[in-house]
Wavefront OBJ file of the C-alpha trace (Angstrom):
o trace
v -8.610 9.728 -6.460
v -7.541 6.602 -8.514
v -9.509 6.195 -11.896
v -10.985 2.899 -12.104
v -10.505 1.161 -15.229
v -13.233 1.688 -18.004
v -14.494 -1.987 -18.966
v -14.996 -0.828 -22.486
v -11.478 -0.376 -22.950
v -8.276 -2.471 -21.977
v -6.131 0.745 -21.762
v -3.822 0.775 -18.497
v -4.657 3.210 -16.045
v -1.544 3.154 -13.830
v 2.374 2.795 -14.344
v 5.185 1.519 -12.696
v 8.143 3.982 -12.353
v 11.862 3.781 -12.130
v 14.205 7.048 -12.578
v 14.915 5.871 -16.107
v 11.921 3.899 -17.567
v 8.051 3.177 -16.940
v 5.591 0.146 -17.839
v 2.042 0.478 -17.850
v -0.153 -1.215 -15.340
v -3.735 -2.451 -14.563
v -5.058 -1.601 -11.256
v -8.746 -2.011 -9.940
v -9.077 -0.239 -6.564
v -12.076 1.070 -4.613
v -11.327 4.014 -2.551
v -12.037 3.851 1.170
v -13.942 6.744 3.008
v -12.018 8.598 5.233
v -14.478 8.072 8.267
v -13.680 4.392 7.720
v -10.093 4.551 7.613
v -9.834 7.019 10.687
v -12.106 4.926 12.784
v -9.980 1.594 12.161
v -6.817 3.684 12.842
v -8.393 4.742 16.007
v -9.565 1.171 16.766
v -5.892 0.120 16.498
v -4.628 2.813 18.952
v -7.034 2.115 21.527
v -6.805 -1.786 21.393
v -3.068 -1.539 22.116
v -2.633 1.383 24.180
v -5.220 -0.413 26.376
v -2.754 -3.398 26.275
v 0.099 -1.552 27.257
v -0.569 -1.215 31.116
v -1.605 -4.763 31.184
v 1.782 -6.052 29.757
v 3.544 -3.465 31.705
v 3.370 -6.254 34.768
v 5.322 -8.585 32.435
v 8.764 -8.416 33.255
v 10.933 -6.604 31.997
v 8.184 -4.201 32.321
v 9.018 -1.446 30.290
v 9.943 -2.630 26.850
v 6.621 -4.728 26.743
v 4.766 -1.492 27.601
v 6.622 0.500 24.847
v 6.252 -2.295 22.478
v 2.324 -1.975 22.868
v 2.259 1.439 22.237
v 4.835 1.754 19.373
v 2.355 -1.337 17.562
v -0.852 0.775 17.932
v 1.152 3.386 16.097
v 2.502 1.340 13.766
v -0.849 -0.639 12.763
v -2.819 3.064 12.974
v -0.331 4.622 10.663
v -0.804 1.354 8.269
v -4.539 1.596 8.474
v -4.704 5.428 7.760
v -2.166 5.013 4.908
v -4.502 2.913 2.943
v -6.555 4.911 0.753
v -7.462 2.152 -1.721
v -8.539 -1.418 -1.500
v -7.203 -3.343 -4.257
v -9.436 -5.811 -6.335
v -7.428 -6.582 -9.045
v -3.682 -5.536 -10.335
v -1.004 -6.615 -12.966
v 1.896 -5.362 -14.063
v 5.572 -5.864 -14.544
v 8.663 -4.644 -13.320
v 10.352 -1.952 -15.675
v 13.681 -2.914 -15.085
v 13.373 -6.665 -15.640
v 10.008 -7.553 -17.039
v 9.063 -9.482 -13.748
v 5.248 -9.938 -13.109
v 4.455 -8.100 -9.878
v 1.605 -9.031 -7.547
v -0.674 -6.988 -5.042
v -2.883 -9.610 -3.394
v -6.542 -8.475 -3.823
v -7.726 -6.707 -0.570
v -4.659 -5.049 -0.066
v -4.627 -1.283 1.036
v -2.438 0.823 -0.879
v -1.840 4.646 -1.059
v -0.653 6.713 -3.822
v 2.144 6.575 -5.094
v 2.768 3.264 -3.775
v 6.288 1.748 -3.662
v 6.489 -1.948 -4.536
v 9.524 -4.529 -4.690
v 10.758 -6.767 -7.383
v 12.337 -9.817 -5.783
v 14.084 -10.942 -8.894
v 15.960 -7.545 -9.658
v 15.682 -5.943 -6.145
v 14.532 -2.619 -7.704
v 11.285 -0.424 -6.185
v 9.180 0.635 -9.265
v 6.546 3.149 -7.465
v 3.095 2.493 -8.849
v 1.399 5.832 -10.131
v -1.703 6.739 -11.610
v -1.324 7.681 -15.531
v -0.038 5.878 -18.570
v 3.793 5.866 -19.186
v 5.059 8.090 -21.662
v 5.658 6.473 -25.446
v 9.302 6.111 -26.175
v 10.431 8.405 -28.929
v 11.916 6.340 -31.816
l 1 2 3 4 5 6 7 8 9 10 11 12 13 14 15 16 17 18 19 20 21 22 23 24 25 26 27 28 29 30 31 32 33 34 35 36 37 38 39 40 41 42 43 44 45 46 47 48 49 50 51 52 53 54 55 56 57 58 59 60 61 62 63 64 65 66 67 68 69 70 71 72 73 74 75 76 77 78 79 80 81 82 83 84 85 86 87 88 89 90 91 92 93 94 95 96 97 98 99 100 101 102 103 104 105 106 107 108 109 110 111 112 113 114 115 116 117 118 119 120 121 122 123 124 125 126 127 128 129 130 131 132 133 134 135
């Protein structure tokens, strides 16, 4: 489970990691219950799989039905993987220092790969604090 930050301290509770360096990050996230995740995932499957026979009648028949089945699997997988709902996030890229963002309400899992659009690296958000450098 992802530990939520202690309001008494402002200590980082997560880190953004690249193979050669890491930076601290602050995340406030609430866990999503397994039952809710499973229910929503099954809902997406049911919706798109119920649409598959209907869209089959639109020419060219087979691609639309396959797209509906694939969309159901995609949205169900994304819903199932979202173990936490983000309330607040702050962190910067370990490579270039650019501020990274996660929108409130975003669904994330641990570890979570992010993209820095400035240097095009993909730091990974993990629980814990970064190691202190040896000077």
